[in-house]
C-alpha positions as CSV (number, residue, x, y, z in Angstrom):
1,X,35.7,25.5,29.8
2,X,32.9,25.3,27.2
3,X,31.1,28.6,26.7
4,X,27.5,28.8,25.5
5,X,25.8,32.2,25.2
6,X,22.3,33.3,24.1
7,X,21.0,36.7,23.3
8,X,18.3,36.9,26.0
9,X,20.5,37.4,29.1
10,X,23.5,39.7,29.6
11,X,26.7,37.9,28.8
12,X,28.3,38.6,32.2
13,X,25.3,37.0,33.9
14,X,25.6,33.9,31.6
15,X,29.3,33.7,32.4
16,X,28.5,33.9,36.1
17,X,25.9,31.1,35.8
18,X,28.3,28.9,33.8
19,X,31.1,29.3,36.3
20,X,28.7,28.6,39.2
21,X,27.6,25.4,37.5
22,X,31.2,24.3,36.8
23,X,31.9,24.8,40.5
24,X,28.7,23.0,41.6
25,X,29.4,19.9,39.5
26,X,33.1,19.8,40.3
27,X,34.4,20.7,36.9
28,X,36.1,23.5,38.8
29,X,37.3,22.1,42.1
30,X,37.9,23.8,45.4
31,X,41.2,25.6,45.3
32,X,41.6,25.4,41.5
33,X,43.4,28.3,39.9
34,X,41.5,30.1,37.1
35,X,43.1,31.4,33.9
36,X,43.7,35.1,33.8
37,X,40.8,37.5,32.9
38,X,42.4,38.0,29.5
39,X,42.8,34.3,28.8
40,X,39.2,33.5,29.9
41,X,37.9,36.4,27.9
42,X,39.8,35.3,24.8
43,X,38.6,31.7,25.3
44,X,35.0,32.8,25.7
45,X,35.3,35.4,22.9
46,X,34.1,38.3,25.1
47,X,35.5,41.6,26.2
48,X,37.9,41.4,29.2
49,X,35.7,43.9,31.0
50,X,32.7,41.6,30.7
51,X,34.7,38.7,32.1
52,X,36.1,40.9,34.9
53,X,32.5,42.0,35.8
54,X,31.4,38.3,36.1
55,X,34.5,37.2,38.1
56,X,34.2,40.2,40.5
57,X,30.6,39.3,41.2
58,X,31.6,35.7,42.0
59,X,34.3,37.1,44.3
60,X,31.7,39.2,46.1
61,X,29.6,36.0,46.6
62,X,32.7,34.2,48.0
63,X,32.9,31.6,45.3
64,X,36.2,33.0,44.0
65,X,39.1,34.7,45.8
66,X,42.2,36.5,44.6
67,X,45.8,36.2,45.7
68,X,47.4,39.4,44.4
69,X,50.4,37.8,42.9
70,X,49.1,34.3,42.2
71,X,45.7,34.9,40.5
72,X,42.1,33.9,41.1
73,X,41.0,30.6,42.8
74,X,37.8,28.7,43.5
75,X,36.8,28.9,47.1
76,X,37.8,26.1,49.4
77,X,34.7,26.6,51.5
78,X,32.9,23.2,51.0
79,X,29.8,24.4,52.8
80,X,29.5,27.3,50.4
81,X,29.9,25.0,47.4
82,X,27.3,22.6,48.9
83,X,24.8,25.5,49.4
84,X,25.5,26.6,45.8
85,X,24.7,23.1,44.6
86,X,21.5,23.0,46.6
87,X,20.5,26.5,45.3
88,X,21.0,25.4,41.7
89,X,19.0,22.2,42.3
90,X,16.2,24.2,43.9
91,X,16.0,26.5,40.9
92,X,15.8,23.5,38.5
93,X,13.1,21.9,40.6
94,X,11.1,25.2,40.8
95,X,11.3,25.7,37.0
96,X,10.2,22.1,36.5
97,X,7.3,22.4,38.9
98,X,6.1,25.6,37.3
99,X,6.3,24.0,33.8
100,X,4.3,21.0,35.0
101,X,1.7,23.3,36.5
102,X,1.4,25.1,33.2
103,X,0.8,21.7,31.6
104,X,-2.1,21.2,34.0
105,X,-0.5,18.7,36.3
106,X,-1.1,18.8,40.1
107,X,1.7,18.4,42.5
108,X,0.5,14.9,43.3
109,X,0.3,13.9,39.6
110,X,3.8,15.3,39.1
111,X,5.1,13.3,42.1
112,X,3.4,10.1,40.8
113,X,5.0,10.6,37.4
114,X,8.4,11.0,38.9
115,X,8.1,7.9,40.9
116,X,7.4,5.8,37.8
117,X,9.7,7.7,35.4
118,X,12.1,5.3,33.7
119,X,15.0,7.7,33.6
120,X,18.2,7.5,35.5
């Protein structure tokens, strides 16, 4: 997994967000086994306690689960993963619309721009 941290948000929050994104885009698939906390922490170059805090939060949300002797796994709940994906998309859309509003565009103007945008 590629780790990218900034200094404006707590590291455990950034880890949580990056793992959520990896699950939503299918980089981490339903049922995939994660590396151990120590291995993930070493890979991300963070304290194991920081990694544990992030993973525990993801377990509370139901996105990860633990088998005592086997390790931690990505949920197999496809509906939960679909909801996560929708939530992340909604956050991106909300941020985009707020930024367009700051630039002075109305919702209608923004919609018109999107219809004619030559991107993907």
